[in-house]
C-alpha positions as CSV (number, residue, x, y, z in Angstrom):
1,M,0.0,0.0,0.0
2,A,2.8,2.3,0.7
3,L,4.3,1.5,-2.6
4,A,1.0,2.3,-4.4
5,K,0.7,5.6,-2.5
6,G,4.2,6.5,-3.5
7,S,3.6,5.7,-7.1
8,G,0.5,7.9,-7.0
9,A,2.4,10.8,-5.6
10,T,5.0,10.4,-8.3
11,Q,2.3,10.4,-11.0
12,L,0.8,13.6,-9.7
13,S,4.2,15.2,-9.6
14,L,4.8,14.3,-13.2
15,L,1.5,15.7,-14.3
16,A,2.1,18.9,-12.4
17,G,5.6,19.4,-13.6
18,G,5.0,18.7,-17.3
19,G,8.1,18.1,-19.3
20,A,10.4,18.5,-16.3
21,A,9.5,15.0,-15.0
22,G,11.5,13.1,-17.7
23,S,14.7,14.7,-16.6
24,N,14.2,13.5,-13.0
25,R,13.2,9.9,-13.7
26,K,16.1,8.3,-11.6
27,Q,15.3,10.6,-8.7
28,H,11.8,9.1,-8.4
29,R,12.9,5.5,-8.8
30,V,15.5,5.5,-6.0
31,P,13.1,6.6,-3.2
32,S,10.6,3.7,-4.1
33,I,13.2,0.9,-3.9
34,T,14.6,2.3,-0.7
35,N,11.2,2.2,1.0
36,L,10.9,-1.5,0.1
37,F,14.4,-2.4,1.5
38,L,13.6,-0.4,4.6
39,F,10.5,-2.5,5.4
40,A,12.4,-5.7,4.7
41,G,15.2,-4.7,7.1
42,I,12.7,-3.9,9.8
43,A,11.1,-7.3,9.4
44,V,14.4,-9.1,9.6
45,T,15.4,-7.2,12.7
46,I,12.2,-8.0,14.4
47,W,12.7,-11.7,13.5
48,Q,16.3,-11.8,14.8
49,L,15.2,-10.0,18.0
50,S,12.5,-12.5,18.6
51,L,14.9,-15.4,18.0
52,F,17.4,-13.9,20.3
53,I,14.8,-13.5,23.0
54,G,13.6,-17.1,22.5
55,Q,17.0,-18.5,22.8
56,H,17.7,-16.4,25.8
57,Y,14.7,-17.5,27.6
58,Y,15.3,-21.1,26.7
59,A,18.9,-21.2,28.0
60,H,17.9,-19.3,31.2
61,Y,14.8,-20.8,32.2
62,A,15.0,-24.4,30.8
63,A,16.8,-26.0,33.7
64,S,15.1,-24.2,36.6
65,E,11.5,-23.7,35.7
66,T,9.5,-25.8,33.3
67,H,6.6,-23.3,33.1
68,H,8.8,-21.1,31.0
69,F,9.2,-23.7,28.4
70,N,5.9,-22.8,26.8
71,V,7.1,-19.2,26.4
72,T,10.3,-20.3,24.8
73,R,8.5,-22.5,22.4
74,Y,6.2,-19.6,21.6
75,A,9.2,-17.5,20.9
76,L,10.7,-20.1,18.6
77,Q,7.4,-20.4,16.8
78,L,7.3,-16.7,16.5
79,G,10.8,-16.7,15.0
80,Q,9.8,-19.4,12.5
81,A,6.8,-17.4,11.6
82,L,8.9,-14.4,11.1
83,Q,11.3,-16.3,8.8
84,V,8.3,-17.3,6.8
85,T,7.2,-13.7,6.7
86,Q,10.7,-12.6,5.7
87,A,10.7,-15.0,2.7
88,S,7.3,-13.7,1.8
89,M,8.5,-10.1,2.1
90,I,11.5,-10.9,-0.2
91,E,9.1,-12.2,-2.8
92,N,6.9,-9.2,-2.3
93,L,10.0,-7.0,-2.7
94,E,10.9,-8.5,-6.0
95,S,7.3,-8.2,-7.1
96,G,7.4,-4.5,-5.9
97,N,10.4,-3.9,-8.0
98,N,8.8,-5.3,-11.0
99,I,5.7,-3.2,-10.4
100,T,8.0,-0.1,-9.8
101,S,9.7,-0.6,-13.2
102,A,6.3,-0.9,-14.9
103,L,5.2,2.2,-13.1
104,I,8.3,4.1,-14.1
105,S,7.7,3.1,-17.8
106,R,4.1,4.3,-17.4
107,L,5.3,7.5,-15.9
108,E,7.7,8.3,-18.7
109,A,4.9,7.7,-21.2
110,L,2.7,10.0,-19.2
111,Q,5.4,12.7,-19.1
112,F,5.7,12.7,-22.9
113,Q,2.0,12.9,-23.1
114,A,1.9,15.8,-20.6
115,R,4.5,17.7,-22.6
116,T,2.5,17.2,-25.7
117,L,-0.6,18.4,-24.0
118,D,1.3,21.4,-22.5
119,Q,2.5,22.5,-26.0
120,Q,-1.0,22.1,-27.4
121,A,-2.3,24.2,-24.4
122,R,0.1,26.9,-25.2
123,N,-0.9,27.0,-28.8
124,N,-4.5,27.0,-27.8
125,N,-3.8,29.9,-25.4
126,K,-2.2,31.9,-28.3
127,E,-5.2,31.3,-30.5
128,L,-7.5,32.2,-27.6
129,E,-5.6,35.4,-27.1
130,K,-5.9,36.3,-30.7
131,A,-9.6,35.5,-30.7
132,L,-10.0,37.5,-27.5
133,Q,-8.3,40.5,-29.0
134,A,-10.5,40.2,-32.1
135,A,-13.5,39.9,-29.9
136,L,-12.4,43.0,-27.9
137,V,-12.0,45.0,-31.1
138,R,-15.4,43.9,-32.2
139,V,-16.9,44.8,-28.9
140,R,-15.3,48.3,-29.1
141,A,-16.6,48.7,-32.6
142,L,-20.0,47.6,-31.4
143,E,-19.8,50.0,-28.5
144,I,-18.8,52.9,-30.7
145,S,-21.4,52.0,-33.2
146,N,-24.0,52.0,-30.5
147,L,-22.7,55.3,-29.1
148,E,-22.8,56.8,-32.6
149,N,-26.4,55.6,-33.0
150,D,-27.3,57.1,-29.7
151,L,-25.6,60.4,-30.5
152,R,-27.1,60.5,-34.0
153,K,-30.5,60.0,-32.5
154,N,-29.9,62.8,-29.9
155,V,-28.4,65.2,-32.4
156,T,-31.1,64.4,-35.0
157,G,-33.7,65.2,-32.3
158,Q,-32.0,68.4,-31.3
159,L,-31.6,69.4,-35.0
160,E,-35.2,68.7,-35.7
161,E,-36.2,70.8,-32.7
162,R,-33.8,73.6,-33.6
163,Q,-35.1,73.5,-37.2
164,R,-38.6,73.9,-36.0
165,E,-37.5,76.9,-33.9
166,L,-35.6,78.4,-36.9
167,E,-38.6,77.9,-39.1
168,S,-40.7,79.7,-36.6
169,S,-38.1,82.5,-36.2
170,N,-37.7,82.8,-40.0
171,R,-41.5,83.3,-40.4
172,E,-41.3,86.0,-37.8
173,L,-38.3,87.6,-39.5
174,A,-40.0,87.4,-42.9
175,E,-42.9,89.3,-41.5
176,K,-40.6,91.9,-39.9
177,L,-38.6,92.2,-43.2
178,K,-41.7,92.7,-45.1
179,R,-42.7,95.6,-42.8
180,I,-39.1,97.0,-43.0
181,E,-39.2,96.8,-46.8
182,Q,-42.4,98.8,-46.8
183,K,-40.8,101.4,-44.6
184,L,-37.6,101.3,-46.7
185,E,-39.5,102.2,-49.8
186,I,-40.9,105.2,-48.0
187,F,-37.4,106.1,-46.8
188,Q,-35.9,105.6,-50.2
189,D,-38.3,108.0,-51.7
190,A,-37.5,110.5,-48.9
191,N,-33.8,109.9,-49.4
192,S,-34.0,110.5,-53.1
193,Q,-35.7,113.8,-52.4
194,L,-33.0,114.6,-49.8
195,Q,-30.1,113.7,-52.0
196,S,-31.5,115.9,-54.7
197,K,-31.7,118.7,-52.2
198,I,-28.2,118.0,-51.0
199,S,-26.8,118.0,-54.5
200,S,-28.5,121.2,-55.2
201,L,-27.1,122.7,-51.9
202,A,-23.6,121.3,-52.7
203,S,-23.6,122.9,-56.1
204,S,-24.8,126.1,-54.6
205,A,-22.1,125.9,-51.9
206,L,-19.4,125.3,-54.5
207,R,-20.6,128.2,-56.6
208,M,-20.8,130.3,-53.4
209,H,-17.3,129.2,-52.3
210,A,-15.9,129.9,-55.7
211,H,-17.7,133.2,-55.7
212,I,-16.5,134.1,-52.2
213,S,-12.9,132.9,-53.0
214,K,-12.9,135.0,-56.1
215,R,-14.3,138.0,-54.3
216,L,-11.7,137.5,-51.5
217,S,-8.9,137.2,-54.0
218,E,-10.1,140.3,-55.9
219,N,-10.5,142.2,-52.7
220,V,-7.1,141.5,-51.2
221,E,-5.6,144.9,-50.5
222,F,-1.9,145.5,-50.5
223,Y,-0.4,148.2,-48.2
224,P,3.1,149.7,-48.1
225,L,5.5,147.4,-46.4
226,P,6.6,149.9,-43.7
227,E,3.1,149.7,-42.4
228,L,3.6,146.1,-41.6
229,A,5.2,147.2,-38.3
230,D,1.8,148.7,-37.2
231,V,0.0,145.5,-38.0
232,V,2.6,143.4,-36.1
233,D,2.3,145.7,-33.2
234,K,-1.5,145.2,-33.1
235,V,-1.1,141.5,-33.2
236,D,0.7,141.4,-29.9
237,G,-0.5,144.6,-28.4
238,G,3.0,146.0,-28.0
239,T,6.4,145.9,-29.6
240,P,7.0,142.2,-30.2
241,A,10.3,140.6,-30.9
242,L,8.9,137.6,-32.8
243,I,5.5,137.3,-34.4
244,G,4.0,134.2,-36.0
245,L,1.6,134.5,-38.9
246,P,-1.1,133.3,-39.4
247,S,-2.5,133.8,-35.9
248,N,-5.8,133.8,-34.2
249,L,-5.7,137.6,-33.9
250,T,-5.3,137.9,-37.7
251,Q,-8.2,135.5,-38.1
252,G,-6.0,132.9,-39.7
253,R,-4.9,135.0,-42.6
254,L,-1.5,134.4,-44.3
255,L,1.1,137.1,-44.8
256,C,1.6,137.9,-48.5
257,V,4.4,140.2,-49.8
258,Q,4.8,141.7,-53.2
259,G,7.8,143.4,-54.9
260,N,11.5,142.9,-54.5
261,D,12.9,146.4,-54.9
262,T,16.2,146.9,-53.1
263,K,16.1,150.7,-53.2
264,N,12.6,152.2,-53.3
265,R,10.8,150.6,-50.4
266,T,7.5,152.1,-51.5
267,L,7.4,149.6,-54.3
268,N,7.3,146.8,-51.8
269,S,4.0,145.9,-50.2
270,Y,2.2,143.4,-48.0
271,A,-1.3,142.0,-47.5
272,L,-3.1,139.6,-45.2
273,A,-5.2,137.0,-47.1
274,Y,-7.2,133.9,-46.3
275,R,-5.8,130.7,-47.6
276,E,-9.0,130.1,-49.5
277,G,-8.8,133.6,-51.1
278,L,-5.2,134.3,-51.9
279,P,-4.4,137.2,-54.2
280,V,-4.8,136.5,-57.9
281,N,-1.7,134.7,-59.4
282,A,-0.2,134.4,-55.9
283,V,2.7,131.9,-55.3
284,L,2.3,130.0,-52.0
285,L,5.6,129.1,-50.3
286,P,5.2,126.1,-48.0
287,G,7.0,125.6,-44.7
288,T,8.3,128.2,-42.4
289,T,9.8,131.5,-43.5
290,L,11.9,133.8,-41.3
291,I,11.5,137.5,-42.0
292,S,13.7,140.2,-40.5
293,D,12.5,143.8,-40.9
294,S,15.4,146.0,-39.8
295,D,15.2,149.7,-39.3
296,S,18.9,150.3,-39.4
297,G,22.2,148.6,-39.9
298,S,23.4,146.1,-42.4
299,F,23.2,142.3,-42.5
300,T,26.8,142.2,-43.5
301,D,27.9,143.9,-40.3
302,P,28.5,141.5,-37.4
303,W,26.9,143.6,-34.7
304,Y,23.8,144.7,-36.7
305,S,23.3,141.2,-38.0
306,L,23.6,139.9,-34.4
307,D,21.0,142.5,-33.2
308,N,18.5,141.8,-36.0
309,L,18.9,138.1,-36.6
310,F,19.9,136.5,-33.3
311,P,16.2,136.5,-32.3
312,F,15.8,133.6,-34.7
313,L,18.1,131.6,-32.4
314,Y,15.7,132.2,-29.6
315,W,12.8,131.1,-31.9
316,K,14.6,127.9,-32.7
317,I,15.2,127.1,-29.0
318,K,11.6,127.8,-28.0
319,S,10.1,125.9,-30.9
320,T,12.0,122.7,-29.8
321,C,14.7,123.2,-32.4
322,M,12.3,123.4,-35.3
323,S,13.8,123.9,-38.8
324,A,13.0,126.8,-41.0
325,D,12.9,126.7,-44.8
326,R,13.9,130.1,-46.0
327,L,15.1,133.6,-44.9
328,I,13.7,137.0,-46.2
329,L,15.6,140.2,-45.3
330,Y,14.3,143.7,-45.3
331,Q,16.2,146.9,-44.3
332,Q,13.8,149.8,-43.9
333,S,11.4,147.8,-46.1
334,A,13.9,147.5,-48.9
335,V,14.8,143.9,-50.0
336,R,18.3,142.7,-49.0
337,T,19.8,139.5,-50.5
338,Q,23.3,139.6,-48.9
339,L,24.2,137.9,-45.7
340,G,27.5,138.7,-44.0
341,D,30.0,135.8,-43.6
342,W,30.0,136.2,-39.8
343,I,26.3,135.8,-39.3
344,R,26.2,133.1,-42.1
345,Q,28.6,131.0,-40.1
346,V,26.7,131.4,-36.9
347,F,23.4,130.5,-38.7
348,E,25.0,127.5,-40.3
349,A,26.2,126.4,-36.9
350,S,22.7,126.8,-35.6
351,H,21.1,125.0,-38.5
352,L,19.2,128.1,-39.6
353,P,18.7,129.1,-43.3
354,I,21.8,130.8,-44.8
355,E,20.4,131.4,-48.3
356,V,18.4,134.6,-48.6
357,E,15.2,134.5,-50.6
358,S,15.4,137.1,-53.5
359,L,11.6,137.2,-54.1
360,S,12.2,137.1,-57.8
361,Y,8.6,136.3,-58.9
362,G,8.0,139.5,-60.9
363,K,4.7,141.1,-60.0
364,M,3.2,137.9,-58.6
365,P,2.4,138.1,-54.9
366,V,4.2,135.6,-52.6
367,C,2.1,134.2,-49.7
368,L,3.8,132.4,-46.8
369,E,2.3,129.3,-45.3
370,N,4.0,130.1,-41.9
371,A,5.9,133.3,-41.3
372,V,8.1,134.3,-38.3
373,V,8.7,138.1,-38.3
374,S,11.5,139.8,-36.3
375,R,11.5,143.6,-36.3
376,S,12.6,144.8,-32.9
377,G,16.0,143.0,-32.6
378,M,17.7,141.9,-29.4
379,M,18.2,145.4,-28.0
380,E,14.5,146.2,-27.8
381,G,12.5,143.0,-28.0
382,F,14.0,140.9,-25.2
383,G,14.9,140.9,-21.5
384,D,18.3,140.3,-20.2
385,G,17.5,136.6,-19.3
386,Q,16.4,135.9,-22.8
387,R,19.5,137.7,-24.3
388,K,21.8,135.5,-22.1
389,V,20.1,132.4,-23.5
390,I,20.6,133.6,-27.1
391,V,24.3,134.5,-26.6
392,E,25.1,131.3,-24.8
393,E,23.6,129.3,-27.6
394,A,25.5,131.3,-30.3
395,R,28.8,130.7,-28.4
396,C,28.1,127.0,-27.9
397,V,27.1,126.2,-31.5
398,S,30.0,128.2,-32.9
399,R,32.6,126.5,-30.7
400,R,31.0,123.2,-31.6
401,K,31.2,124.0,-35.3
402,C,34.8,124.9,-35.0
403,A,35.7,122.0,-32.7
404,V,37.0,124.5,-30.1
405,K,37.2,123.6,-26.4
406,D,38.3,126.0,-23.6
407,R,41.6,124.7,-22.3
408,G,41.1,126.2,-18.9
409,Y,43.9,126.4,-16.3
410,R,45.8,124.1,-14.0
411,Q,48.1,125.0,-11.2
412,G,51.7,125.0,-12.5
413,D,50.7,126.1,-16.0
414,E,53.1,128.7,-17.4
415,V,50.4,130.8,-19.1
416,K,47.8,132.0,-16.6
417,V,46.6,135.2,-18.3
418,R,46.0,135.5,-22.1
419,L,45.9,139.0,-23.4
420,T,44.6,139.8,-26.9
421,L,44.9,143.1,-28.7
422,V,42.6,143.7,-31.7
423,A,44.5,145.8,-34.2
424,Q,41.5,147.2,-36.1
425,G,40.9,150.9,-35.3
426,L,44.3,151.5,-33.6
427,G,46.4,154.4,-34.8
428,N,49.8,152.8,-34.2
429,V,49.6,149.0,-33.7
430,T,53.3,148.6,-33.0
431,E,53.2,151.2,-30.2
432,W,50.1,149.5,-28.6
433,E,51.9,146.1,-28.8
434,R,55.0,147.5,-27.1
435,V,53.1,149.0,-24.2
436,L,50.9,146.0,-23.6
437,A,53.9,143.6,-24.0
438,S,55.7,145.6,-21.3
439,Q,52.9,145.2,-18.9
440,C,52.4,141.6,-19.7
441,R,56.0,140.8,-19.0
442,S,55.7,142.3,-15.6
443,Q,53.3,139.5,-14.6
444,K,54.7,136.0,-14.8
445,G,52.5,133.7,-16.9
446,C,51.0,136.5,-19.1
447,K,50.9,136.0,-22.9
448,L,50.1,138.7,-25.5
449,S,48.5,138.0,-28.9
450,T,47.6,140.5,-31.6
451,M,44.4,139.9,-33.7
452,F,43.9,141.1,-37.2
453,V,40.3,140.3,-37.8
454,S,40.5,140.6,-41.6
455,N,43.3,138.0,-41.8
456,L,41.4,135.3,-39.8
457,T,38.7,132.9,-40.8
458,F,35.6,132.7,-38.7
459,C,36.8,129.6,-36.8
460,Q,40.2,131.1,-36.2
461,Q,38.4,134.1,-34.6
462,V,36.3,131.8,-32.5
463,E,39.3,129.8,-31.4
464,L,41.4,132.9,-30.5
465,M,38.5,134.5,-28.6
466,S,37.9,131.2,-26.7
467,R,41.5,131.4,-25.5
468,T,41.4,135.1,-24.6
469,D,41.1,136.2,-20.9
470,I,41.5,140.0,-21.5
471,L,40.4,141.6,-24.7
472,V,41.6,145.1,-25.7
473,S,39.7,146.6,-28.7
474,V,38.4,149.8,-30.2
475,H,34.7,150.4,-30.1
476,G,33.2,148.8,-33.2
477,S,31.7,145.7,-34.8
478,Q,34.9,143.7,-34.2
479,L,34.0,143.6,-30.5
480,T,31.0,141.4,-31.4
481,N,33.5,138.5,-31.3
482,M,33.5,138.8,-27.5
483,I,30.5,136.4,-27.4
484,F,33.0,133.5,-28.1
485,M,35.0,134.3,-24.9
486,S,34.5,132.3,-21.8
487,P,32.4,133.8,-19.0
488,G,34.4,135.6,-16.4
489,S,36.8,137.1,-19.0
490,R,37.6,140.9,-19.2
491,V,36.8,143.4,-21.9
492,M,38.7,146.8,-22.2
493,E,37.0,149.1,-24.7
494,L,38.8,152.0,-26.4
495,L,36.8,155.0,-27.8
496,P,37.8,157.7,-30.2
497,G,37.4,161.2,-28.8
498,G,34.0,162.9,-29.3
499,L,32.1,159.7,-29.7
500,E,30.5,159.9,-26.2
501,E,28.9,163.2,-27.2
502,Y,27.1,161.9,-30.3
503,A,26.8,158.1,-29.9
504,G,24.1,158.3,-27.2
505,D,22.8,154.8,-26.2
506,E,25.0,153.2,-28.8
507,L,28.0,153.9,-26.6
508,N,26.7,151.2,-24.2
509,T,26.1,148.6,-26.9
510,F,29.1,146.4,-26.1
511,S,28.9,146.8,-22.3
512,H,25.4,145.3,-22.6
513,L,26.7,142.6,-24.9
514,A,29.5,141.8,-22.4
515,K,26.9,141.4,-19.6
516,W,24.8,139.0,-21.7
517,A,27.9,137.0,-22.5
518,G,28.8,136.7,-18.8
519,L,32.0,138.9,-19.2
520,N,33.3,141.7,-17.1
521,H,33.4,145.0,-19.0
522,Q,36.2,147.1,-17.6
523,G,34.9,150.4,-18.8
524,N,36.0,152.7,-21.6
525,W,39.2,154.7,-22.3
526,T,38.8,157.7,-24.6
527,D,41.5,159.1,-26.8
528,L,41.2,162.8,-26.2
529,T,43.5,163.6,-29.1
530,T,40.9,162.7,-31.7
531,P,39.9,165.6,-34.1
532,E,36.6,167.2,-33.4
533,C,33.6,166.8,-35.7
534,P,33.6,169.2,-38.6
535,K,31.5,172.3,-38.2
536,S,29.4,171.3,-41.2
537,Y,28.2,168.3,-39.2
538,K,27.5,170.1,-36.0
539,H,23.7,170.1,-36.6
540,N,23.7,166.4,-37.7
541,P,24.5,164.1,-34.8
542,K,24.5,161.0,-37.0
543,K,27.1,162.4,-39.3
544,C,29.3,163.4,-36.3
545,S,28.9,160.0,-34.8
546,S,29.9,158.3,-38.0
547,F,32.9,160.8,-38.3
548,H,34.2,159.9,-34.8
549,N,33.6,156.2,-35.4
550,G,35.9,156.3,-38.3
551,Q,38.8,157.8,-36.3
552,T,41.7,155.8,-35.1
553,V,42.6,155.6,-31.4
554,G,46.0,156.8,-30.3
555,M,48.2,155.9,-27.3
556,N,48.7,157.5,-23.9
557,Q,51.4,155.2,-22.4
558,T,50.9,156.3,-18.8
559,Q,47.2,155.8,-18.7
560,I,47.1,152.6,-20.8
561,S,50.0,151.0,-18.8
562,S,48.3,151.7,-15.5
563,W,44.9,150.5,-16.7
564,V,46.3,147.3,-18.3
565,R,48.4,146.4,-15.3
566,Q,45.5,146.8,-13.0
567,V,43.2,144.5,-15.1
568,I,45.9,141.9,-15.4
569,D,46.6,141.9,-11.7
570,D,42.9,141.6,-10.9
571,F,42.4,138.8,-13.3
572,Y,45.5,136.9,-12.0
573,L,44.3,137.2,-8.4
574,A,40.8,136.0,-9.4
575,Q,42.2,133.0,-11.2
576,G,44.5,132.2,-8.2
577,S,41.6,132.4,-5.7
578,T,39.5,130.2,-7.9
579,L,42.2,127.5,-8.2
580,L,42.8,127.6,-4.4
581,S,39.1,127.2,-3.7
582,K,39.0,123.9,-5.5
583,A,37.8,121.1,-3.1
584,D,39.8,118.3,-4.8
585,P,43.5,119.2,-5.3
586,K,43.8,116.5,-7.9
587,D,41.2,118.2,-10.2
588,L,42.3,121.8,-10.5
589,D,40.8,122.6,-13.9
590,L,39.1,126.0,-14.2
591,Q,36.5,125.2,-16.8
592,S,34.7,128.5,-17.1
593,S,33.1,127.9,-20.5
594,L,30.0,126.0,-21.3
595,D,30.2,122.4,-22.4
596,N,30.0,122.6,-26.2
597,S,28.1,119.2,-26.3
598,T,25.1,120.6,-24.4
599,C,23.9,123.3,-26.7
600,A,20.1,123.9,-26.5
601,C,19.7,122.5,-30.0
602,G,21.8,119.4,-30.8
603,S,24.0,118.9,-33.8
């Protein structure tokens, strides 16, 4: 029974293990045979033990006690029975081995069959997986199809309901549209009538506009150009420096001028005209036109051109550096077409027009889209603060144009005072140079230069003035160059005798200019040896003034030496105190001039 149980367990193991059982065949056979021998050994042992006991009892108890004989005999019988049992077990063992061999052969056949069945099962599993995947795909397709059908039914229902709503709405809209069309027909009829009226009114307006423009053009009245000053005065209510036309006070009318006579100012005229009614055959000049109407002086003279034209530098600054397109010049209402080189250079540095409009349009009027009129000049039309702004800008742009920078001073420099003598208007230049050089040598660090204006270009004049600390010059236009000097410099002005009597306010012209430029005007020295005004001019101050202006200035060595020495000493002391007041001893530059890169209007 134990053998059969063991064989059954082996068979189950083979079925469970599949193909692995074949490789372990010997391992299953050995345990079965061992079990059989174990049982046989146990039986033999029991038999031998019984025989030993029987013999023992027989030897021990046979002589002494007879009642033990039966036990001994029983033990001997038991030993014989066990021997019979042992023989039977040996036979059974051999029969078990035969059965075990048969079982092993059967198990091997079963293992082969199990492997075959396992392979078939695997193949079946693969086919089942493929079938399952196909079934899943089919199921998904069926699910999607069902979902689509449901959605189609829902959407169809909603569309049908929406269609019914739209049909109802369309019927309502059709009824409204019909009513609107009926109203539109009424409106179209009214609109046609209105368009007809509008066309009629437009035609009438055009005819009226053309008629009015024609009448305005025909009725533009020209007046003598000198009377323009009265009109300009009324625009601002005073004596304006710069007037822009058209303006609100002129009701938007443009300034028109006619004539280009350079001698007879009565042949030149002006008018104010509406843009829609310009004079017949008028020429319209677009952009901005600068107009200077000077009462006196020449645009070729540095001082008079400064006085009459520098206001346009102020206009440019205040108009955020706006550009102008042309320049028209009048002197006492007579046309001028020449611009002096000095003012031309300053205007070019300021990016203002340098070509003068000649107004060569014959008898055709010239109307200006935008006009800026200057008629008062710097002396009359501005305050000191405004004049300083103008002069500073002129100095800045001119130095920038000529690439000039003020060198300044440092402690230890050999030259500390730069003295410049302007030769124009002096009676004896050599004598003046000798006296000034003598005083300059008395002060260490003083350097003298002589300036011949006619021999220098504009930029050379700017550069020399920027490096001048003390300027000595006769009263006259050449002193206009002082605006290029650095603030804090000195000006010594020389006068011909008799000029003070006839010049009037003109005598203070350059002291005012020095103040606007930030310079120290050291007063005037008058040459009392100048001839008196001819008697024939006594009743004509202008002629006497012109006479004295044309005289040269002589030399008084004592007075000039003392005056020059005093100015040099004062300037030297001022420069020394300025240097000593520097907070940082490593930075002892005395930069008194403006930074040329910070002009009000950039390059």
